[in-house]
C-alpha positions in Angstrom: 114.3 68.5 114.9 113.7 71.2 117.5 110.1 72.6 118.0 109.1 75.8 119.7 105.5 76.3 120.8 104.5 79.9 121.3 101.4 80.4 123.5 100.1 83.9 122.6 97.5 84.2 125.3 97.8 87.2 127.7 96.3 85.1 130.5 98.6 83.3 133.0 96.5 80.1 133.2 94.8 80.2 129.9 93.2 77.3 128.1 95.7 77.8 125.3 98.5 77.0 127.7 96.8 73.7 128.3 96.6 73.1 124.6 100.3 74.0 124.3 101.1 71.4 126.9 99.0 68.8 125.0 100.7 69.6 121.7 104.1 69.3 123.3 103.2 65.8 124.6 102.0 64.7 121.2 104.8 66.1 119.1 106.7 62.8 118.9 108.4 63.8 115.6 110.6 66.3 117.4 113.5 65.6 119.7 113.6 69.0 121.5 110.5 70.8 122.4 110.3 74.2 124.1 107.3 76.2 125.1 107.3 80.0 125.3 104.3 81.5 127.1 104.0 85.2 126.2 101.9 85.9 129.4 104.9 84.8 131.5 107.6 86.2 129.2 106.0 89.4 127.9 107.8 91.4 125.3 107.4 95.2 125.0 105.7 96.7 122.1 108.5 97.4 119.7 108.8 100.9 118.5 110.5 100.0 115.2 113.9 101.3 116.3 117.0 99.3 117.1 117.2 95.7 118.3 117.7 96.9 121.9 114.3 98.5 122.0 112.7 95.0 121.7 113.5 94.5 125.4 115.3 92.1 127.5 112.7 89.4 127.4 113.0 89.3 123.6 116.8 89.2 123.8 116.6 86.1 126.0 114.2 84.5 123.5 116.4 85.1 120.5 118.8 82.1 120.9 115.9 79.8 121.6 114.1 80.9 118.4 117.3 80.7 116.3 117.8 77.0 117.4 114.2 76.0 116.5 113.5 74.1 113.3 109.7 74.6 113.5 107.1 76.6 115.3 103.5 76.2 116.6 101.8 79.6 117.1 98.7 79.4 119.4 96.2 82.2 119.6 93.1 82.5 121.6 90.2 84.1 119.7 89.6 87.5 121.4 86.9 89.6 119.9 87.2 87.7 116.7 90.9 88.5 116.4 94.3 87.0 117.1 96.1 87.7 120.3 97.8 91.1 120.4 100.8 89.5 122.2 101.2 87.0 119.3 100.9 89.8 116.8 103.7 91.7 118.7 105.8 88.5 118.7 105.4 88.4 114.9 106.4 92.0 114.6 109.6 91.3 116.5 110.5 88.0 114.7 112.8 88.5 111.7 114.3 86.4 109.0 117.5 85.2 110.7 115.4 83.8 113.6 112.2 82.4 112.0 112.7 82.7 108.2 111.9 79.6 106.1 110.9 77.6 109.1 107.5 75.7 109.0 104.8 76.9 111.3 101.5 75.3 112.4 98.8 77.8 113.4 96.4 77.0 116.2 93.3 79.0 117.2 91.6 78.3 120.5 88.0 79.2 121.3 85.8 78.7 124.3 82.8 78.5 121.9 82.0 77.0 118.5 83.9 79.6 116.5 87.6 80.3 116.4 88.2 80.7 112.7 89.1 84.4 112.4 92.6 84.3 114.1 93.9 81.9 111.4 93.6 84.1 108.3 94.7 87.1 110.4 97.9 85.2 111.4 98.3 83.9 107.8 98.7 87.5 106.6 101.6 88.1 109.0 104.5 86.4 107.3 105.6 88.6 104.4 108.7 90.1 106.0 109.6 87.4 108.5 109.3 84.6 106.0 107.6 82.1 108.3 106.2 79.3 106.3 102.7 78.4 107.4 102.0 74.8 106.5 98.7 74.1 104.7 97.2 72.4 107.8 96.0 74.5 110.8 94.0 73.6 113.9 90.9 75.2 115.5 90.3 73.9 119.0 86.6 74.8 119.6 84.9 74.5 123.0 88.4 74.2 124.5 87.2 73.8 128.1 85.7 70.4 127.2 88.4 68.8 125.1 92.0 67.5 125.3 91.8 66.5 129.0 93.5 63.3 130.1 91.0 60.6 129.6 90.8 57.1 128.0 89.8 57.0 124.4 86.7 55.1 125.3 85.5 58.1 127.3 86.1 60.5 124.4 83.3 61.7 122.1 83.7 61.2 118.3 84.4 64.9 118.0 87.2 64.7 120.5 88.7 61.6 118.8 88.5 63.4 115.5 90.3 66.5 116.9 93.1 64.3 118.4 93.6 62.5 115.1 93.8 65.9 113.3 96.3 67.1 115.9 98.5 64.0 115.4 98.3 64.4 111.6 99.1 68.1 111.7 102.1 67.5 114.0 103.4 64.7 111.7 103.1 67.0 108.7 104.9 69.8 110.6 107.8 67.4 111.3 108.0 66.4 107.7 108.1 70.0 106.5 110.8 70.7 109.1 113.0 67.9 107.7 112.4 68.8 104.1 113.1 72.5 104.6 116.4 72.2 106.4 118.4 73.2 103.3 116.5 76.6 103.2 117.3 77.6 106.8 120.3 79.7 105.9 119.0 81.2 102.6 118.8 85.0 102.8 116.6 86.8 100.3 118.4 89.7 98.7 115.1 91.6 98.9 114.0 91.0 102.5 111.0 93.4 102.2 110.0 92.7 98.6 111.1 94.3 95.4 
């Protein structure tokens, strides 16, 4: 199973990039893991016209997305919202690339909040047919967690977060295996009836 992790932060050295690296290291249920950092590979705002207007960066992303069996979408919480870069990525993504592929949503916050990007992203899959699994992650106080350290030095909150990450990644891998037969299904009504 191939996994693609999309870091939606517009910052080059964001905490969400560190979270993406951690998730990639822990995703043992996948044999191929690729990370896409939207701050380093920016895509233009699509004007809704033809495929070429999505830009060169998007065109280089297309084969990588098509080969993926599952996704992790990571968004920092900015002003209580999901990252605009990640929302733009979702606007560009269409059924042949991402449809019927399981996706784990991750929100990253420097404080104790971080909830709001999750429901915002959950409402973004009607036309692209991404399948958000019932688990999601909220990494709160991100500056103080998921650093390399022995388990004995971790707080109970940190150990709990790491267990939740491991369980969510295992669930994502299981969904990926079970949904393989749906990968090539094309809904005759791509935008609803």
